[in-house]
N, CA, C and O atoms as a DFTB+ gen file, in Angstrom:
240 C
 N C O
     1  1     109.265      89.355     102.744
     2  2     107.854      88.987     102.539
     3  2     107.745      87.594     101.925
     4  3     106.966      86.758     102.385
     5  1     108.540      87.357     100.876
     6  2     108.473      86.035     100.251
     7  2     108.937      84.950     101.214
     8  3     108.426      83.830     101.193
     9  1     109.914      85.291     102.064
    10  2     110.405      84.315     103.032
    11  2     109.303      83.954     104.022
    12  3     109.148      82.789     104.390
    13  1     108.533      84.966     104.455
    14  2     107.433      84.710     105.385
    15  2     106.400      83.778     104.761
    16  3     105.895      82.871     105.423
    17  1     106.086      84.005     103.482
    18  2     105.074      83.187     102.807
    19  2     105.568      81.748     102.663
    20  3     104.798      80.804     102.840
    21  1     106.859      81.580     102.339
    22  2     107.371      80.220     102.184
    23  2     107.385      79.485     103.524
    24  3     107.065      78.298     103.584
    25  1     107.755      80.189     104.601
    26  2     107.705      79.568     105.927
    27  2     106.277      79.205     106.292
    28  3     106.027      78.142     106.860
    29  1     105.335      80.090     105.964
    30  2     103.932      79.822     106.261
    31  2     103.448      78.597     105.493
    32  3     102.766      77.741     106.056
    33  1     103.798      78.506     104.202
    34  2     103.337      77.374     103.405
    35  2     103.950      76.065     103.901
    36  3     103.296      75.023     103.869
    37  1     105.200      76.114     104.358
    38  2     105.804      74.910     104.941
    39  2     105.048      74.479     106.188
    40  3     104.785      73.292     106.380
    41  1     104.701      75.438     107.032
    42  2     103.939      75.123     108.236
    43  2     102.572      74.553     107.897
    44  3     102.114      73.598     108.525
    45  1     101.918      75.149     106.891
    46  2     100.592      74.678     106.504
    47  2     100.658      73.274     105.927
    48  3      99.767      72.460     106.172
    49  1     101.709      72.982     105.160
    50  2     101.853      71.645     104.582
    51  2     101.986      70.599     105.685
    52  3     101.392      69.524     105.600
    53  1     102.767      70.914     106.725
    54  2     102.923      69.947     107.815
    55  2     101.616      69.783     108.589
    56  3     101.291      68.685     109.041
    57  1     100.867      70.880     108.739
    58  2      99.579      70.779     109.429
    59  2      98.606      69.918     108.631
    60  3      97.897      69.088     109.199
    61  1      98.573      70.116     107.313
    62  2      97.677      69.320     106.478
    63  2      98.096      67.853     106.499
    64  3      97.247      66.962     106.481
    65  1      99.393      67.606     106.536
    66  2      99.878      66.232     106.544
    67  2      99.386      65.498     107.784
    68  3      99.097      64.302     107.734
    69  1      99.293      66.221     108.899
    70  2      98.793      65.609     110.129
    71  2      97.274      65.701     110.226
    72  3      96.675      65.220     111.188
    73  1      96.658      66.322     109.224
    74  2      95.199      66.436     109.125
    75  2      94.592      67.170     110.316
    76  3      93.503      66.832     110.779
    77  1      95.316      68.184     110.806
    78  2      94.770      69.000     111.887
    79  2      94.126      70.235     111.269
    80  3      94.711      71.318     111.252
    81  1      92.926      70.053     110.770
    82  2      92.261      71.110     110.011
    83  2      92.019      72.365     110.844
    84  3      92.155      73.481     110.342
    85  1      91.665      72.186     112.101
    86  2      91.345      73.363     112.911
    87  2      92.583      74.241     113.104
    88  3      92.473      75.467     113.124
    89  1      93.756      73.626     113.244
    90  2      94.990      74.412     113.353
    91  2      95.291      75.126     112.040
    92  3      95.764      76.262     112.041
    93  1      95.015      74.457     110.921
    94  2      95.209      75.062     109.604
    95  2      94.418      76.361     109.492
    96  3      94.962      77.391     109.092
    97  1      93.131      76.312     109.846
    98  2      92.301      77.513     109.763
    99  2      92.737      78.564     110.782
   100  3      92.671      79.762     110.507
   101  1      93.181      78.119     111.954
   102  2      93.637      79.052     112.984
   103  2      94.884      79.808     112.514
   104  3      95.000      81.015     112.727
   105  1      95.813      79.093     111.877
   106  2      97.029      79.732     111.367
   107  2      96.689      80.732     110.266
   108  3      97.211      81.847     110.254
   109  1      95.816      80.334     109.343
   110  2      95.394      81.239     108.265
   111  2      94.781      82.503     108.849
   112  3      95.149      83.614     108.466
   113  1      93.848      82.333     109.774
   114  2      93.155      83.471     110.371
   115  2      94.135      84.369     111.125
   116  3      94.093      85.592     110.991
   117  1      95.008      83.761     111.910
   118  2      95.982      84.540     112.666
   119  2      96.915      85.325     111.759
   120  3      97.223      86.486     112.030
   121  1      97.369      84.683     110.667
   122  2      98.275      85.371     109.749
   123  2      97.570      86.526     109.046
   124  3      98.162      87.588     108.855
   125  1      96.306      86.327     108.658
   126  2      95.552      87.397     108.000
   127  2      95.370      88.583     108.934
   128  3      95.543      89.730     108.522
   129  1      95.019      88.313     110.202
   130  2      94.833      89.393     111.174
   131  2      96.148      90.140     111.391
   132  3      96.168      91.370     111.442
   133  1      97.253      89.384     111.520
   134  2      98.563      90.005     111.714
   135  2      98.934      90.865     110.513
   136  3      99.395      91.995     110.675
   137  1      98.732      90.326     109.288
   138  2      99.115      91.048     108.074
   139  2      98.285      92.313     107.905
   140  3      98.824      93.376     107.594
   141  1      96.961      92.202     108.112
   142  2      96.097      93.376     107.975
   143  2      96.423      94.420     109.030
   144  3      96.411      95.617     108.741
   145  1      96.711      93.985     110.240
   146  2      97.078      94.924     111.296
   147  2      98.363      95.666     110.972
   148  3      98.487      96.862     111.235
   149  1      99.326      94.938     110.393
   150  2     100.592      95.562     110.016
   151  2     100.362      96.582     108.905
   152  3     100.928      97.675     108.933
   153  1      99.530      96.221     107.926
   154  2      99.240      97.141     106.829
   155  2      98.562      98.400     107.348
   156  3      98.898      99.503     106.917
   157  1      97.610      98.253     108.269
   158  2      96.898      99.409     108.816
   159  2      97.854     100.302     109.593
   160  3      97.766     101.527     109.503
   161  1      98.764      99.707     110.354
   162  2      99.722     100.494     111.129
   163  2     100.642     101.278     110.200
   164  3     100.934     102.446     110.458
   165  1     101.102     100.642     109.117
   166  2     101.966     101.335     108.166
   167  2     101.207     102.450     107.470
   168  3     101.758     103.527     107.241
   169  1      99.952     102.203     107.133
   170  2      99.129     103.208     106.469
   171  2      98.922     104.412     107.376
   172  3      99.068     105.554     106.939
   173  1      98.580     104.158     108.646
   174  2      98.386     105.249     109.601
   175  2      99.667     106.053     109.771
   176  3      99.629     107.283     109.802
   177  1     100.802     105.368     109.881
   178  2     102.072     106.060     110.082
   179  2     102.414     106.912     108.859
   180  3     102.943     108.015     108.996
   181  1     102.116     106.404     107.678
   182  2     102.428     107.127     106.451
   183  2     101.628     108.424     106.376
   184  3     102.111     109.429     105.854
   185  1     100.402     108.397     106.899
   186  2      99.547     109.584     106.839
   187  2      99.619     110.436     108.101
   188  3      98.901     111.429     108.224
   189  1     100.481     110.052     109.038
   190  2     100.730     110.903     110.188
   191  2      99.744     110.762     111.327
   192  3      99.691     111.626     112.203
   193  1      98.963     109.697     111.337
   194  2      98.057     109.508     112.464
   195  2      98.839     108.983     113.657
   196  3      99.817     108.253     113.488
   197  1      98.419     109.346     114.851
   198  2      99.072     108.831     116.053
   199  2      98.504     107.454     116.373
   200  3      97.316     107.311     116.662
   201  1      99.365     106.448     116.318
   202  2      98.978     105.116     116.772
   203  2      99.745     104.828     118.048
   204  3     100.728     105.507     118.346
   205  1      99.315     103.842     118.799
   206  2      99.950     103.556     120.083
   207  2     101.410     103.136     119.901
   208  3     102.258     103.452     120.736
   209  1     101.699     102.427     118.813
   210  2     103.062     101.942     118.622
   211  2     103.951     102.970     117.931
   212  3     105.170     102.937     118.098
   213  1     103.366     103.879     117.162
   214  2     104.170     104.763     116.318
   215  2     103.882     106.228     116.622
   216  3     103.658     107.015     115.702
   217  1     103.884     106.599     117.884
   218  2     103.567     107.972     118.254
   219  2     104.624     108.947     117.745
   220  3     104.303     110.089     117.415
   221  1     105.870     108.513     117.678
   222  2     106.959     109.436     117.370
   223  2     107.098     109.705     115.875
   224  3     107.890     110.563     115.486
   225  1     106.352     108.997     115.023
   226  2     106.514     109.185     113.586
   227  2     105.560     110.229     113.026
   228  3     105.506     110.425     111.812
   229  1     104.805     110.906     113.895
   230  2     103.857     111.905     113.413
   231  2     104.595     113.133     112.895
   232  3     105.450     113.670     113.599
   233  1     104.291     113.589     111.691
   234  2     104.994     114.752     111.127
   235  2     104.546     116.079     111.720
   236  3     105.192     117.100     111.485
   237  1     103.455     116.093     112.486
   238  2     102.925     117.362     112.997
   239  2     103.814     117.925     114.089
   240  3     103.523     118.990     114.635
């Protein structure tokens, strides 16, 4: 997790250096959507809901 954040901050620093603001916001938004989606998938799997990616982890 910490490695992902450091890689992200390095990418953001280079984007800011080139002053490509729209890419900066796009990366932030994309990372937030990816992170929230991953959290939701883990939460669903932990509680035994059937998700498209984790059908086999259902305890039922």
